[in-house]
C-alpha positions in Angstrom: 79.4 117.9 104.8 83.1 118.2 105.6 84.0 114.8 107.1 81.4 112.9 105.1 82.5 114.7 101.9 86.0 113.4 102.6 85.2 109.8 103.7 82.7 108.8 101.0 85.0 109.7 98.1 87.9 108.0 99.9 86.0 104.8 100.3 84.7 104.8 96.7 88.1 105.7 95.3 89.7 103.0 97.4 87.2 100.5 96.2 87.8 101.4 92.5 91.6 101.5 92.8 91.8 98.3 94.9 89.6 96.4 92.4 91.7 97.5 89.5 94.8 96.6 91.4 93.4 93.1 92.1 92.6 92.7 88.4 96.2 93.5 87.5 97.6 90.6 89.5 96.7 87.2 88.1 95.5 84.3 90.4 93.0 84.1 93.1 92.6 87.1 95.3 90.2 86.1 98.1 89.8 89.5 99.8 86.7 91.1 101.3 85.3 94.4 100.0 86.8 96.1 103.1 90.2 94.7 102.4 89.9 95.8 98.8 89.1 99.3 100.0 92.1 99.3 102.4 94.4 98.0 99.6 93.1 100.8 97.3 93.7 103.5 99.8 97.1 102.1 100.6 97.9 102.0 96.9 96.8 105.6 96.5 99.1 106.7 99.3 102.0 104.7 97.9 101.4 106.0 94.4 101.2 109.6 95.8 104.5 109.2 97.7 106.3 107.7 94.7 104.9 110.4 92.4 106.0 113.1 94.7 109.5 111.6 95.0 110.0 110.9 91.3 108.0 113.5 89.5 107.8 116.3 92.1 104.0 116.2 92.0 101.2 113.9 93.2 100.9 110.5 91.6 97.9 109.8 89.4 95.5 106.9 88.8 98.1 104.7 87.2 100.6 105.0 90.1 97.8 104.4 92.6 96.8 101.2 90.7 100.4 100.1 90.5 100.8 100.7 94.3 97.6 98.7 95.0 98.8 95.9 92.7 102.1 95.8 94.6 100.2 95.5 97.9 98.0 92.7 96.5 101.1 90.9 95.3 102.7 91.2 98.7 99.6 89.9 100.4 99.4 86.9 98.0 103.1 86.2 98.6 102.7 86.3 102.3 99.7 84.0 102.2 101.5 81.5 99.9 104.5 81.5 102.2 102.3 81.0 105.2 100.5 78.0 103.7 103.6 76.3 102.4 105.4 76.6 105.8 102.6 74.8 107.7 
């Protein structure tokens, strides 16, 4: 139950945080479910690091969502830049 007990909550948490992060940023966000999970996990890591640096403790749900929203915004920005330069 050790590894499975770690991976399943990581995936579910990443999906929830990534989905909320996508909802925060307006506009179309054409991402797959796998990409949403990756964005959510990345947002959680980013929120955790920021929380540790600023507050001296782990970041919570809000910082994780803000981190995921930042990643979604960066992805949108890079896709917009790529399509306008073609």
